[in-house]
C-alpha positions in Angstrom: -23.1 -9.5 12.2 -19.5 -8.3 12.3 -18.2 -5.1 13.7 -16.4 -2.5 11.6 -13.0 -1.6 12.9 -11.2 1.5 11.9 -7.5 0.9 11.1 -5.0 2.1 8.6 -2.8 0.6 5.8 0.7 2.0 5.7 3.1 0.9 3.0 6.3 2.3 1.4 6.0 4.1 -1.9 8.4 6.0 -4.2 8.2 8.6 -6.9 10.7 9.3 -9.7 10.7 11.6 -12.7 10.6 9.8 -16.1 12.4 12.3 -18.3 11.6 10.5 -21.6 7.9 10.5 -20.9 7.8 13.8 -19.0 5.9 12.4 -16.1 6.3 11.2 -12.5 6.0 7.5 -11.9 4.9 6.2 -8.4 5.3 2.7 -7.1 4.2 0.6 -4.1 6.3 -2.5 -4.0 4.3 -4.4 -1.3 1.3 -4.6 -3.6 3.2 -4.2 -6.9 1.1 -1.2 -7.9 2.2 1.7 -10.2 0.6 5.1 -11.0 1.7 8.2 -12.8 1.0 11.9 -13.0 2.4 15.2 -14.2 3.7 16.4 -10.8 5.3 14.6 -7.9 2.4 15.5 -5.6 -0.2 14.2 -8.0 1.8 11.0 -8.5 1.7 10.4 -4.8 -2.0 11.1 -4.7 -2.6 8.8 -7.7 -0.7 6.0 -6.0 -2.8 6.4 -2.8 -5.9 6.3 -4.9 -4.7 3.2 -6.8 -3.9 1.4 -3.5 -7.3 2.4 -2.1 -9.2 1.2 -5.2 -7.2 -2.0 -5.3 -8.1 -2.7 -1.6 -11.7 -1.9 -2.3 -11.9 -4.2 -5.3 -10.3 -7.0 -3.4 -12.7 -6.5 -0.5 -15.7 -6.5 -3.0 -14.4 -9.7 -4.6 -14.0 -11.4 -1.2 -10.2 -11.7 -1.8 -8.9 -9.1 0.6 -7.7 -11.5 3.3 -5.9 -13.7 0.7 -4.3 -10.6 -1.0 -3.1 -9.2 2.3 -1.6 -12.6 3.3 0.1 -13.1 -0.2 1.6 -9.6 0.1 2.7 -10.4 3.7 0.8 -7.4 5.0 -0.2 -8.0 8.6 -1.9 -6.0 11.4 0.4 -4.5 14.0 -1.8 -2.6 16.5 -4.2 -0.5 14.5 -2.0 -0.4 11.4 -1.5 -2.9 8.6 1.9 -3.0 7.0 4.6 -5.5 6.0 7.1 -6.9 8.6 10.0 -4.6 9.4 12.6 -6.7 7.4 10.4 -6.5 4.3 9.8 -2.8 4.9 13.6 -2.2 5.0 14.1 -4.2 1.8 11.4 -2.3 0.0 12.8 1.0 1.2 16.3 0.1 0.1 15.0 -0.9 -3.4 13.0 2.4 -3.6 16.0 4.4 -2.6 18.0 2.9 -5.5 15.4 3.7 -8.1 13.2 6.5 -6.9 13.9 10.1 -6.0 11.3 10.5 -3.3 10.2 7.9 -0.7 6.9 8.3 1.2 4.3 6.3 3.1 1.2 5.3 1.3 -1.3 5.6 4.1 -5.0 5.0 3.6 -7.8 4.4 6.1 -9.4 1.0 6.3 -12.7 0.1 7.7 -12.5 -3.7 8.0 -14.7 -6.3 9.5 -13.4 -7.7 12.7 -13.1 -11.3 11.3 -10.7 -10.1 8.6 -8.7 -8.3 11.3 -8.3 -11.5 13.3 -7.1 -13.6 10.5 -4.7 -11.0 9.1 -2.9 -10.3 12.3 0.8 -10.7 12.5 2.0 -14.2 13.3 
């Protein structure tokens, strides 16, 4: 039996307006996930939902640990995120191409064995 541990996933995201398509596009570079909506707020929420569903699907398939490692997402205290250098690079890229930068933050309830193996090196 494993213990559930409450923690959080926090990754950089960006939103920009796509004039030709008349919608807002949101993007999370750490997981290479996109979403879209008709307002900036809805695009942010849609991206949070996409990240949450992606994490849930990976967990269901038994691939969460591998996906987190491939994305270089590690546990720092009670939060999972990419290393500071990668975060800076993602943020710089987002600032070049997106009008609004935000943190995609979702709660995670993970088993303690996944937390051990996904901790920062």
